[in-house]
mmCIF entry with sequence, helices, sheets and N, C-alpha, C, O atoms, coordinates in Angstrom:
data_MODEL
# 
_entry.id   MODEL 
# 
_entity.id                         1 
_entity.type                       polymer 
_entity.pdbx_number_of_molecules   1 
# 
_entity_poly.entity_id                      1 
_entity_poly.type                           'polypeptide(L)' 
_entity_poly.nstd_linkage                   no 
_entity_poly.nstd_monomer                   no 
_entity_poly.pdbx_seq_one_letter_code       MIDPDMYFIEMMQAILEPVLDQMTPEQAAQEAIADYRTEQQQNRIDWCAHN 
_entity_poly.pdbx_seq_one_letter_code_can   MIDPDMYFIEMMQAILEPVLDQMTPEQAAQEAIADYRTEQQQNRIDWCAHN 
_entity_poly.pdbx_strand_id                 A 
# 
loop_
_entity_poly_seq.entity_id 
_entity_poly_seq.num 
_entity_poly_seq.mon_id 
_entity_poly_seq.hetero 
1 1  MET n 
1 2  ILE n 
1 3  ASP n 
1 4  PRO n 
1 5  ASP n 
1 6  MET n 
1 7  TYR n 
1 8  PHE n 
1 9  ILE n 
1 10 GLU n 
1 11 MET n 
1 12 MET n 
1 13 GLN n 
1 14 ALA n 
1 15 ILE n 
1 16 LEU n 
1 17 GLU n 
1 18 PRO n 
1 19 VAL n 
1 20 LEU n 
1 21 ASP n 
1 22 GLN n 
1 23 MET n 
1 24 THR n 
1 25 PRO n 
1 26 GLU n 
1 27 GLN n 
1 28 ALA n 
1 29 ALA n 
1 30 GLN n 
1 31 GLU n 
1 32 ALA n 
1 33 ILE n 
1 34 ALA n 
1 35 ASP n 
1 36 TYR n 
1 37 ARG n 
1 38 THR n 
1 39 GLU n 
1 40 GLN n 
1 41 GLN n 
1 42 GLN n 
1 43 ASN n 
1 44 ARG n 
1 45 ILE n 
1 46 ASP n 
1 47 TRP n 
1 48 CYS n 
1 49 ALA n 
1 50 HIS n 
1 51 ASN n 
# 
_struct_asym.id          A 
_struct_asym.entity_id   1 
# 
loop_
_struct_conf.conf_type_id 
_struct_conf.id 
_struct_conf.pdbx_PDB_helix_id 
_struct_conf.beg_label_comp_id 
_struct_conf.beg_label_asym_id 
_struct_conf.beg_label_seq_id 
_struct_conf.pdbx_beg_PDB_ins_code 
_struct_conf.end_label_comp_id 
_struct_conf.end_label_asym_id 
_struct_conf.end_label_seq_id 
_struct_conf.pdbx_end_PDB_ins_code 
_struct_conf.beg_auth_comp_id 
_struct_conf.beg_auth_asym_id 
_struct_conf.beg_auth_seq_id 
_struct_conf.end_auth_comp_id 
_struct_conf.end_auth_asym_id 
_struct_conf.end_auth_seq_id 
_struct_conf.pdbx_PDB_helix_class 
_struct_conf.details 
_struct_conf.pdbx_PDB_helix_length 
HELX_P HELX_P1 AA1 PRO A 4  ? LEU A 20 ? PRO A 4  LEU A 20 1 ? 17 
HELX_P HELX_P2 AA2 PRO A 25 ? HIS A 50 ? PRO A 25 HIS A 50 1 ? 26 
# 
_struct_conf_type.id          HELX_P 
_struct_conf_type.criteria    ? 
_struct_conf_type.reference   ? 
# 
loop_
_atom_site.group_PDB 
_atom_site.id 
_atom_site.type_symbol 
_atom_site.label_atom_id 
_atom_site.label_alt_id 
_atom_site.label_comp_id 
_atom_site.label_asym_id 
_atom_site.label_entity_id 
_atom_site.label_seq_id 
_atom_site.pdbx_PDB_ins_code 
_atom_site.Cartn_x 
_atom_site.Cartn_y 
_atom_site.Cartn_z 
_atom_site.occupancy 
_atom_site.B_iso_or_equiv 
_atom_site.pdbx_formal_charge 
_atom_site.auth_seq_id 
_atom_site.auth_comp_id 
_atom_site.auth_asym_id 
_atom_site.auth_atom_id 
_atom_site.pdbx_PDB_model_num 
ATOM 1   N N  . MET A 1 1  ? -13.259 15.800  1.304   1.00 0.00 ? 1  MET A N  1 
ATOM 2   C CA . MET A 1 1  ? -12.070 15.185  1.885   1.00 0.00 ? 1  MET A CA 1 
ATOM 3   C C  . MET A 1 1  ? -11.789 13.863  1.198   1.00 0.00 ? 1  MET A C  1 
ATOM 4   O O  . MET A 1 1  ? -12.701 13.112  0.852   1.00 0.00 ? 1  MET A O  1 
ATOM 5   N N  . ILE A 1 2  ? -10.519 13.600  1.011   1.00 0.00 ? 2  ILE A N  1 
ATOM 6   C CA . ILE A 1 2  ? -10.105 12.390  0.322   1.00 0.00 ? 2  ILE A CA 1 
ATOM 7   C C  . ILE A 1 2  ? -10.152 11.192  1.269   1.00 0.00 ? 2  ILE A C  1 
ATOM 8   O O  . ILE A 1 2  ? -9.618  11.245  2.377   1.00 0.00 ? 2  ILE A O  1 
ATOM 9   N N  . ASP A 1 3  ? -10.783 10.135  0.832   1.00 0.00 ? 3  ASP A N  1 
ATOM 10  C CA . ASP A 1 3  ? -10.837 8.890   1.614   1.00 0.00 ? 3  ASP A CA 1 
ATOM 11  C C  . ASP A 1 3  ? -9.440  8.295   1.670   1.00 0.00 ? 3  ASP A C  1 
ATOM 12  O O  . ASP A 1 3  ? -8.868  8.017   0.616   1.00 0.00 ? 3  ASP A O  1 
ATOM 13  N N  . PRO A 1 4  ? -8.863  8.086   2.844   1.00 0.00 ? 4  PRO A N  1 
ATOM 14  C CA . PRO A 1 4  ? -7.497  7.578   2.914   1.00 0.00 ? 4  PRO A CA 1 
ATOM 15  C C  . PRO A 1 4  ? -7.341  6.210   2.231   1.00 0.00 ? 4  PRO A C  1 
ATOM 16  O O  . PRO A 1 4  ? -6.302  5.948   1.626   1.00 0.00 ? 4  PRO A O  1 
ATOM 17  N N  . ASP A 1 5  ? -8.330  5.355   2.316   1.00 0.00 ? 5  ASP A N  1 
ATOM 18  C CA . ASP A 1 5  ? -8.215  4.050   1.677   1.00 0.00 ? 5  ASP A CA 1 
ATOM 19  C C  . ASP A 1 5  ? -8.177  4.182   0.163   1.00 0.00 ? 5  ASP A C  1 
ATOM 20  O O  . ASP A 1 5  ? -7.382  3.508   -0.492  1.00 0.00 ? 5  ASP A O  1 
ATOM 21  N N  . MET A 1 6  ? -9.028  5.043   -0.411  1.00 0.00 ? 6  MET A N  1 
ATOM 22  C CA . MET A 1 6  ? -9.040  5.217   -1.840  1.00 0.00 ? 6  MET A CA 1 
ATOM 23  C C  . MET A 1 6  ? -7.745  5.909   -2.306  1.00 0.00 ? 6  MET A C  1 
ATOM 24  O O  . MET A 1 6  ? -7.204  5.584   -3.363  1.00 0.00 ? 6  MET A O  1 
ATOM 25  N N  . TYR A 1 7  ? -7.270  6.844   -1.517  1.00 0.00 ? 7  TYR A N  1 
ATOM 26  C CA . TYR A 1 7  ? -5.986  7.476   -1.837  1.00 0.00 ? 7  TYR A CA 1 
ATOM 27  C C  . TYR A 1 7  ? -4.880  6.451   -1.900  1.00 0.00 ? 7  TYR A C  1 
ATOM 28  O O  . TYR A 1 7  ? -4.065  6.460   -2.822  1.00 0.00 ? 7  TYR A O  1 
ATOM 29  N N  . PHE A 1 8  ? -4.850  5.549   -0.902  1.00 0.00 ? 8  PHE A N  1 
ATOM 30  C CA . PHE A 1 8  ? -3.822  4.498   -0.837  1.00 0.00 ? 8  PHE A CA 1 
ATOM 31  C C  . PHE A 1 8  ? -3.927  3.588   -2.039  1.00 0.00 ? 8  PHE A C  1 
ATOM 32  O O  . PHE A 1 8  ? -2.911  3.245   -2.643  1.00 0.00 ? 8  PHE A O  1 
ATOM 33  N N  . ILE A 1 9  ? -5.135  3.189   -2.399  1.00 0.00 ? 9  ILE A N  1 
ATOM 34  C CA . ILE A 1 9  ? -5.360  2.267   -3.514  1.00 0.00 ? 9  ILE A CA 1 
ATOM 35  C C  . ILE A 1 9  ? -4.874  2.927   -4.803  1.00 0.00 ? 9  ILE A C  1 
ATOM 36  O O  . ILE A 1 9  ? -4.174  2.299   -5.598  1.00 0.00 ? 9  ILE A O  1 
ATOM 37  N N  . GLU A 1 10 ? -5.241  4.180   -5.007  1.00 0.00 ? 10 GLU A N  1 
ATOM 38  C CA . GLU A 1 10 ? -4.815  4.889   -6.216  1.00 0.00 ? 10 GLU A CA 1 
ATOM 39  C C  . GLU A 1 10 ? -3.309  5.094   -6.248  1.00 0.00 ? 10 GLU A C  1 
ATOM 40  O O  . GLU A 1 10 ? -2.697  5.004   -7.312  1.00 0.00 ? 10 GLU A O  1 
ATOM 41  N N  . MET A 1 11 ? -2.713  5.363   -5.117  1.00 0.00 ? 11 MET A N  1 
ATOM 42  C CA . MET A 1 11 ? -1.278  5.535   -5.039  1.00 0.00 ? 11 MET A CA 1 
ATOM 43  C C  . MET A 1 11 ? -0.579  4.208   -5.383  1.00 0.00 ? 11 MET A C  1 
ATOM 44  O O  . MET A 1 11 ? 0.381   4.192   -6.154  1.00 0.00 ? 11 MET A O  1 
ATOM 45  N N  . MET A 1 12 ? -1.057  3.117   -4.819  1.00 0.00 ? 12 MET A N  1 
ATOM 46  C CA . MET A 1 12 ? -0.439  1.823   -5.094  1.00 0.00 ? 12 MET A CA 1 
ATOM 47  C C  . MET A 1 12 ? -0.600  1.428   -6.564  1.00 0.00 ? 12 MET A C  1 
ATOM 48  O O  . MET A 1 12 ? 0.311   0.853   -7.160  1.00 0.00 ? 12 MET A O  1 
ATOM 49  N N  . GLN A 1 13 ? -1.758  1.739   -7.142  1.00 0.00 ? 13 GLN A N  1 
ATOM 50  C CA . GLN A 1 13 ? -1.954  1.435   -8.561  1.00 0.00 ? 13 GLN A CA 1 
ATOM 51  C C  . GLN A 1 13 ? -0.948  2.209   -9.403  1.00 0.00 ? 13 GLN A C  1 
ATOM 52  O O  . GLN A 1 13 ? -0.380  1.669   -10.352 1.00 0.00 ? 13 GLN A O  1 
ATOM 53  N N  . ALA A 1 14 ? -0.729  3.466   -9.058  1.00 0.00 ? 14 ALA A N  1 
ATOM 54  C CA . ALA A 1 14 ? 0.224   4.285   -9.827  1.00 0.00 ? 14 ALA A CA 1 
ATOM 55  C C  . ALA A 1 14 ? 1.644   3.738   -9.695  1.00 0.00 ? 14 ALA A C  1 
ATOM 56  O O  . ALA A 1 14 ? 2.411   3.725   -10.658 1.00 0.00 ? 14 ALA A O  1 
ATOM 57  N N  . ILE A 1 15 ? 1.979   3.285   -8.481  1.00 0.00 ? 15 ILE A N  1 
ATOM 58  C CA . ILE A 1 15 ? 3.324   2.733   -8.236  1.00 0.00 ? 15 ILE A CA 1 
ATOM 59  C C  . ILE A 1 15 ? 3.492   1.404   -8.959  1.00 0.00 ? 15 ILE A C  1 
ATOM 60  O O  . ILE A 1 15 ? 4.514   1.156   -9.598  1.00 0.00 ? 15 ILE A O  1 
ATOM 61  N N  . LEU A 1 16 ? 2.486   0.564   -8.849  1.00 0.00 ? 16 LEU A N  1 
ATOM 62  C CA . LEU A 1 16 ? 2.624   -0.803  -9.379  1.00 0.00 ? 16 LEU A CA 1 
ATOM 63  C C  . LEU A 1 16 ? 2.292   -0.938  -10.838 1.00 0.00 ? 16 LEU A C  1 
ATOM 64  O O  . LEU A 1 16 ? 2.603   -1.969  -11.435 1.00 0.00 ? 16 LEU A O  1 
ATOM 65  N N  . GLU A 1 17 ? 1.671   0.061   -11.446 1.00 0.00 ? 17 GLU A N  1 
ATOM 66  C CA . GLU A 1 17 ? 1.254   -0.060  -12.831 1.00 0.00 ? 17 GLU A CA 1 
ATOM 67  C C  . GLU A 1 17 ? 2.400   -0.518  -13.772 1.00 0.00 ? 17 GLU A C  1 
ATOM 68  O O  . GLU A 1 17 ? 2.170   -1.375  -14.625 1.00 0.00 ? 17 GLU A O  1 
ATOM 69  N N  . PRO A 1 18 ? 3.601   0.024   -13.637 1.00 0.00 ? 18 PRO A N  1 
ATOM 70  C CA . PRO A 1 18 ? 4.677   -0.428  -14.556 1.00 0.00 ? 18 PRO A CA 1 
ATOM 71  C C  . PRO A 1 18 ? 5.000   -1.912  -14.414 1.00 0.00 ? 18 PRO A C  1 
ATOM 72  O O  . PRO A 1 18 ? 5.443   -2.528  -15.383 1.00 0.00 ? 18 PRO A O  1 
ATOM 73  N N  . VAL A 1 19 ? 4.792   -2.506  -13.236 1.00 0.00 ? 19 VAL A N  1 
ATOM 74  C CA . VAL A 1 19 ? 5.150   -3.909  -13.063 1.00 0.00 ? 19 VAL A CA 1 
ATOM 75  C C  . VAL A 1 19 ? 3.972   -4.838  -13.173 1.00 0.00 ? 19 VAL A C  1 
ATOM 76  O O  . VAL A 1 19 ? 4.135   -6.057  -13.118 1.00 0.00 ? 19 VAL A O  1 
ATOM 77  N N  . LEU A 1 20 ? 2.772   -4.278  -13.329 1.00 0.00 ? 20 LEU A N  1 
ATOM 78  C CA . LEU A 1 20 ? 1.576   -5.126  -13.409 1.00 0.00 ? 20 LEU A CA 1 
ATOM 79  C C  . LEU A 1 20 ? 1.626   -6.028  -14.641 1.00 0.00 ? 20 LEU A C  1 
ATOM 80  O O  . LEU A 1 20 ? 1.072   -7.128  -14.632 1.00 0.00 ? 20 LEU A O  1 
ATOM 81  N N  . ASP A 1 21 ? 2.278   -5.569  -15.679 1.00 0.00 ? 21 ASP A N  1 
ATOM 82  C CA . ASP A 1 21 ? 2.392   -6.409  -16.876 1.00 0.00 ? 21 ASP A CA 1 
ATOM 83  C C  . ASP A 1 21 ? 3.268   -7.635  -16.587 1.00 0.00 ? 21 ASP A C  1 
ATOM 84  O O  . ASP A 1 21 ? 3.157   -8.645  -17.282 1.00 0.00 ? 21 ASP A O  1 
ATOM 85  N N  . GLN A 1 22 ? 4.112   -7.562  -15.601 1.00 0.00 ? 22 GLN A N  1 
ATOM 86  C CA . GLN A 1 22 ? 5.013   -8.654  -15.292 1.00 0.00 ? 22 GLN A CA 1 
ATOM 87  C C  . GLN A 1 22 ? 4.423   -9.579  -14.199 1.00 0.00 ? 22 GLN A C  1 
ATOM 88  O O  . GLN A 1 22 ? 4.995   -10.630 -13.913 1.00 0.00 ? 22 GLN A O  1 
ATOM 89  N N  . MET A 1 23 ? 3.311   -9.200  -13.604 1.00 0.00 ? 23 MET A N  1 
ATOM 90  C CA . MET A 1 23 ? 2.700   -9.954  -12.507 1.00 0.00 ? 23 MET A CA 1 
ATOM 91  C C  . MET A 1 23 ? 1.281   -10.363 -12.871 1.00 0.00 ? 23 MET A C  1 
ATOM 92  O O  . MET A 1 23 ? 0.618   -9.726  -13.689 1.00 0.00 ? 23 MET A O  1 
ATOM 93  N N  . THR A 1 24 ? 0.843   -11.429 -12.248 1.00 0.00 ? 24 THR A N  1 
ATOM 94  C CA . THR A 1 24 ? -0.576  -11.762 -12.351 1.00 0.00 ? 24 THR A CA 1 
ATOM 95  C C  . THR A 1 24 ? -1.332  -10.805 -11.431 1.00 0.00 ? 24 THR A C  1 
ATOM 96  O O  . THR A 1 24 ? -0.730  -10.226 -10.526 1.00 0.00 ? 24 THR A O  1 
ATOM 97  N N  . PRO A 1 25 ? -2.621  -10.627 -11.639 1.00 0.00 ? 25 PRO A N  1 
ATOM 98  C CA . PRO A 1 25 ? -3.404  -9.764  -10.721 1.00 0.00 ? 25 PRO A CA 1 
ATOM 99  C C  . PRO A 1 25 ? -3.307  -10.223 -9.281  1.00 0.00 ? 25 PRO A C  1 
ATOM 100 O O  . PRO A 1 25 ? -3.272  -9.402  -8.364  1.00 0.00 ? 25 PRO A O  1 
ATOM 101 N N  . GLU A 1 26 ? -3.264  -11.532 -9.077  1.00 0.00 ? 26 GLU A N  1 
ATOM 102 C CA . GLU A 1 26 ? -3.145  -12.054 -7.716  1.00 0.00 ? 26 GLU A CA 1 
ATOM 103 C C  . GLU A 1 26 ? -1.811  -11.662 -7.060  1.00 0.00 ? 26 GLU A C  1 
ATOM 104 O O  . GLU A 1 26 ? -1.766  -11.294 -5.886  1.00 0.00 ? 26 GLU A O  1 
ATOM 105 N N  . GLN A 1 27 ? -0.743  -11.747 -7.835  1.00 0.00 ? 27 GLN A N  1 
ATOM 106 C CA . GLN A 1 27 ? 0.575   -11.362 -7.314  1.00 0.00 ? 27 GLN A CA 1 
ATOM 107 C C  . GLN A 1 27 ? 0.625   -9.860  -7.011  1.00 0.00 ? 27 GLN A C  1 
ATOM 108 O O  . GLN A 1 27 ? 1.207   -9.432  -6.014  1.00 0.00 ? 27 GLN A O  1 
ATOM 109 N N  . ALA A 1 28 ? 0.003   -9.075  -7.890  1.00 0.00 ? 28 ALA A N  1 
ATOM 110 C CA . ALA A 1 28 ? -0.004  -7.635  -7.668  1.00 0.00 ? 28 ALA A CA 1 
ATOM 111 C C  . ALA A 1 28 ? -0.827  -7.313  -6.413  1.00 0.00 ? 28 ALA A C  1 
ATOM 112 O O  . ALA A 1 28 ? -0.457  -6.429  -5.641  1.00 0.00 ? 28 ALA A O  1 
ATOM 113 N N  . ALA A 1 29 ? -1.930  -8.021  -6.213  1.00 0.00 ? 29 ALA A N  1 
ATOM 114 C CA . ALA A 1 29 ? -2.738  -7.773  -5.039  1.00 0.00 ? 29 ALA A CA 1 
ATOM 115 C C  . ALA A 1 29 ? -1.979  -8.175  -3.752  1.00 0.00 ? 29 ALA A C  1 
ATOM 116 O O  . ALA A 1 29 ? -2.023  -7.458  -2.751  1.00 0.00 ? 29 ALA A O  1 
ATOM 117 N N  . GLN A 1 30 ? -1.305  -9.293  -3.793  1.00 0.00 ? 30 GLN A N  1 
ATOM 118 C CA . GLN A 1 30 ? -0.530  -9.706  -2.634  1.00 0.00 ? 30 GLN A CA 1 
ATOM 119 C C  . GLN A 1 30 ? 0.590   -8.701  -2.322  1.00 0.00 ? 30 GLN A C  1 
ATOM 120 O O  . GLN A 1 30 ? 0.873   -8.416  -1.158  1.00 0.00 ? 30 GLN A O  1 
ATOM 121 N N  . GLU A 1 31 ? 1.208   -8.182  -3.358  1.00 0.00 ? 31 GLU A N  1 
ATOM 122 C CA . GLU A 1 31 ? 2.256   -7.166  -3.157  1.00 0.00 ? 31 GLU A CA 1 
ATOM 123 C C  . GLU A 1 31 ? 1.682   -5.900  -2.550  1.00 0.00 ? 31 GLU A C  1 
ATOM 124 O O  . GLU A 1 31 ? 2.283   -5.315  -1.649  1.00 0.00 ? 31 GLU A O  1 
ATOM 125 N N  . ALA A 1 32 ? 0.526   -5.471  -3.032  1.00 0.00 ? 32 ALA A N  1 
ATOM 126 C CA . ALA A 1 32 ? -0.095  -4.271  -2.502  1.00 0.00 ? 32 ALA A CA 1 
ATOM 127 C C  . ALA A 1 32 ? -0.507  -4.472  -1.048  1.00 0.00 ? 32 ALA A C  1 
ATOM 128 O O  . ALA A 1 32 ? -0.346  -3.566  -0.229  1.00 0.00 ? 32 ALA A O  1 
ATOM 129 N N  . ILE A 1 33 ? -1.037  -5.652  -0.717  1.00 0.00 ? 33 ILE A N  1 
ATOM 130 C CA . ILE A 1 33 ? -1.442  -5.951  0.666   1.00 0.00 ? 33 ILE A CA 1 
ATOM 131 C C  . ILE A 1 33 ? -0.208  -5.941  1.564   1.00 0.00 ? 33 ILE A C  1 
ATOM 132 O O  . ILE A 1 33 ? -0.246  -5.373  2.656   1.00 0.00 ? 33 ILE A O  1 
ATOM 133 N N  . ALA A 1 34 ? 0.859   -6.548  1.131   1.00 0.00 ? 34 ALA A N  1 
ATOM 134 C CA . ALA A 1 34 ? 2.087   -6.577  1.930   1.00 0.00 ? 34 ALA A CA 1 
ATOM 135 C C  . ALA A 1 34 ? 2.620   -5.170  2.156   1.00 0.00 ? 34 ALA A C  1 
ATOM 136 O O  . ALA A 1 34 ? 3.040   -4.847  3.267   1.00 0.00 ? 34 ALA A O  1 
ATOM 137 N N  . ASP A 1 35 ? 2.614   -4.322  1.127   1.00 0.00 ? 35 ASP A N  1 
ATOM 138 C CA . ASP A 1 35 ? 3.068   -2.958  1.270   1.00 0.00 ? 35 ASP A CA 1 
ATOM 139 C C  . ASP A 1 35 ? 2.160   -2.186  2.238   1.00 0.00 ? 35 ASP A C  1 
ATOM 140 O O  . ASP A 1 35 ? 2.640   -1.407  3.062   1.00 0.00 ? 35 ASP A O  1 
ATOM 141 N N  . TYR A 1 36 ? 0.843   -2.413  2.128   1.00 0.00 ? 36 TYR A N  1 
ATOM 142 C CA . TYR A 1 36 ? -0.099  -1.734  3.023   1.00 0.00 ? 36 TYR A CA 1 
ATOM 143 C C  . TYR A 1 36 ? 0.155   -2.138  4.458   1.00 0.00 ? 36 TYR A C  1 
ATOM 144 O O  . TYR A 1 36 ? 0.192   -1.282  5.341   1.00 0.00 ? 36 TYR A O  1 
ATOM 145 N N  . ARG A 1 37 ? 0.328   -3.404  4.706   1.00 0.00 ? 37 ARG A N  1 
ATOM 146 C CA . ARG A 1 37 ? 0.573   -3.872  6.075   1.00 0.00 ? 37 ARG A CA 1 
ATOM 147 C C  . ARG A 1 37 ? 1.888   -3.328  6.617   1.00 0.00 ? 37 ARG A C  1 
ATOM 148 O O  . ARG A 1 37 ? 1.974   -2.971  7.792   1.00 0.00 ? 37 ARG A O  1 
ATOM 149 N N  . THR A 1 38 ? 2.895   -3.263  5.785   1.00 0.00 ? 38 THR A N  1 
ATOM 150 C CA . THR A 1 38 ? 4.159   -2.670  6.202   1.00 0.00 ? 38 THR A CA 1 
ATOM 151 C C  . THR A 1 38 ? 3.992   -1.208  6.565   1.00 0.00 ? 38 THR A C  1 
ATOM 152 O O  . THR A 1 38 ? 4.536   -0.742  7.567   1.00 0.00 ? 38 THR A O  1 
ATOM 153 N N  . GLU A 1 39 ? 3.237   -0.482  5.747   1.00 0.00 ? 39 GLU A N  1 
ATOM 154 C CA . GLU A 1 39 ? 3.005   0.938   6.045   1.00 0.00 ? 39 GLU A CA 1 
ATOM 155 C C  . GLU A 1 39 ? 2.204   1.113   7.336   1.00 0.00 ? 39 GLU A C  1 
ATOM 156 O O  . GLU A 1 39 ? 2.502   1.993   8.143   1.00 0.00 ? 39 GLU A O  1 
ATOM 157 N N  . GLN A 1 40 ? 1.192   0.275   7.524   1.00 0.00 ? 40 GLN A N  1 
ATOM 158 C CA . GLN A 1 40 ? 0.400   0.394   8.752   1.00 0.00 ? 40 GLN A CA 1 
ATOM 159 C C  . GLN A 1 40 ? 1.269   0.062   10.001  1.00 0.00 ? 40 GLN A C  1 
ATOM 160 O O  . GLN A 1 40 ? 1.158   0.715   11.039  1.00 0.00 ? 40 GLN A O  1 
ATOM 161 N N  . GLN A 1 41 ? 2.118   -0.953  9.865   1.00 0.00 ? 41 GLN A N  1 
ATOM 162 C CA . GLN A 1 41 ? 2.988   -1.315  10.976  1.00 0.00 ? 41 GLN A CA 1 
ATOM 163 C C  . GLN A 1 41 ? 3.960   -0.153  11.283  1.00 0.00 ? 41 GLN A C  1 
ATOM 164 O O  . GLN A 1 41 ? 4.203   0.160   12.448  1.00 0.00 ? 41 GLN A O  1 
ATOM 165 N N  . GLN A 1 42 ? 4.496   0.467   10.257  1.00 0.00 ? 42 GLN A N  1 
ATOM 166 C CA . GLN A 1 42 ? 5.401   1.610   10.461  1.00 0.00 ? 42 GLN A CA 1 
ATOM 167 C C  . GLN A 1 42 ? 4.652   2.759   11.109  1.00 0.00 ? 42 GLN A C  1 
ATOM 168 O O  . GLN A 1 42 ? 5.209   3.435   11.973  1.00 0.00 ? 42 GLN A O  1 
ATOM 169 N N  . ASN A 1 43 ? 3.399   3.004   10.721  1.00 0.00 ? 43 ASN A N  1 
ATOM 170 C CA . ASN A 1 43 ? 2.613   4.053   11.328  1.00 0.00 ? 43 ASN A CA 1 
ATOM 171 C C  . ASN A 1 43 ? 2.410   3.781   12.826  1.00 0.00 ? 43 ASN A C  1 
ATOM 172 O O  . ASN A 1 43 ? 2.471   4.702   13.640  1.00 0.00 ? 43 ASN A O  1 
ATOM 173 N N  . ARG A 1 44 ? 2.171   2.527   13.181  1.00 0.00 ? 44 ARG A N  1 
ATOM 174 C CA . ARG A 1 44 ? 1.987   2.188   14.609  1.00 0.00 ? 44 ARG A CA 1 
ATOM 175 C C  . ARG A 1 44 ? 3.291   2.410   15.364  1.00 0.00 ? 44 ARG A C  1 
ATOM 176 O O  . ARG A 1 44 ? 3.278   2.929   16.480  1.00 0.00 ? 44 ARG A O  1 
ATOM 177 N N  . ILE A 1 45 ? 4.430   2.018   14.759  1.00 0.00 ? 45 ILE A N  1 
ATOM 178 C CA . ILE A 1 45 ? 5.725   2.198   15.388  1.00 0.00 ? 45 ILE A CA 1 
ATOM 179 C C  . ILE A 1 45 ? 5.978   3.694   15.601  1.00 0.00 ? 45 ILE A C  1 
ATOM 180 O O  . ILE A 1 45 ? 6.384   4.116   16.684  1.00 0.00 ? 45 ILE A O  1 
ATOM 181 N N  . ASP A 1 46 ? 5.732   4.485   14.556  1.00 0.00 ? 46 ASP A N  1 
ATOM 182 C CA . ASP A 1 46 ? 5.916   5.929   14.680  1.00 0.00 ? 46 ASP A CA 1 
ATOM 183 C C  . ASP A 1 46 ? 5.018   6.524   15.749  1.00 0.00 ? 46 ASP A C  1 
ATOM 184 O O  . ASP A 1 46 ? 5.450   7.372   16.529  1.00 0.00 ? 46 ASP A O  1 
ATOM 185 N N  . TRP A 1 47 ? 3.769   6.080   15.786  1.00 0.00 ? 47 TRP A N  1 
ATOM 186 C CA . TRP A 1 47 ? 2.802   6.598   16.760  1.00 0.00 ? 47 TRP A CA 1 
ATOM 187 C C  . TRP A 1 47 ? 3.285   6.279   18.170  1.00 0.00 ? 47 TRP A C  1 
ATOM 188 O O  . TRP A 1 47 ? 3.271   7.138   19.051  1.00 0.00 ? 47 TRP A O  1 
ATOM 189 N N  . CYS A 1 48 ? 3.713   5.029   18.374  1.00 0.00 ? 48 CYS A N  1 
ATOM 190 C CA . CYS A 1 48 ? 4.181   4.631   19.703  1.00 0.00 ? 48 CYS A CA 1 
ATOM 191 C C  . CYS A 1 48 ? 5.440   5.401   20.102  1.00 0.00 ? 48 CYS A C  1 
ATOM 192 O O  . CYS A 1 48 ? 5.616   5.725   21.276  1.00 0.00 ? 48 CYS A O  1 
ATOM 193 N N  . ALA A 1 49 ? 6.289   5.688   19.170  1.00 0.00 ? 49 ALA A N  1 
ATOM 194 C CA . ALA A 1 49 ? 7.532   6.404   19.446  1.00 0.00 ? 49 ALA A CA 1 
ATOM 195 C C  . ALA A 1 49 ? 7.253   7.835   19.865  1.00 0.00 ? 49 ALA A C  1 
ATOM 196 O O  . ALA A 1 49 ? 8.046   8.439   20.587  1.00 0.00 ? 49 ALA A O  1 
ATOM 197 N N  . HIS A 1 50 ? 6.121   8.387   19.413  1.00 0.00 ? 50 HIS A N  1 
ATOM 198 C CA . HIS A 1 50 ? 5.828   9.793   19.725  1.00 0.00 ? 50 HIS A CA 1 
ATOM 199 C C  . HIS A 1 50 ? 4.845   9.948   20.886  1.00 0.00 ? 50 HIS A C  1 
ATOM 200 O O  . HIS A 1 50 ? 4.517   11.070  21.271  1.00 0.00 ? 50 HIS A O  1 
ATOM 201 N N  . ASN A 1 51 ? 4.380   8.847   21.439  1.00 0.00 ? 51 ASN A N  1 
ATOM 202 C CA . ASN A 1 51 ? 3.418   8.926   22.567  1.00 0.00 ? 51 ASN A CA 1 
ATOM 203 C C  . ASN A 1 51 ? 3.924   8.248   23.803  1.00 0.00 ? 51 ASN A C  1 
ATOM 204 O O  . ASN A 1 51 ? 3.236   8.230   24.823  1.00 0.00 ? 51 ASN A O  1 
# 
């Protein structure tokens, strides 16, 4: 079974790879964290809407 955290990290790396050359590693990490938090928040909203 695929670890959801590792899947997310690999997905974000694939998405952000084209712009990593334009960002420092710290900026890229902050962007990934913000995207992750947004996704988690949306998942909670979706979960609440269906329960």
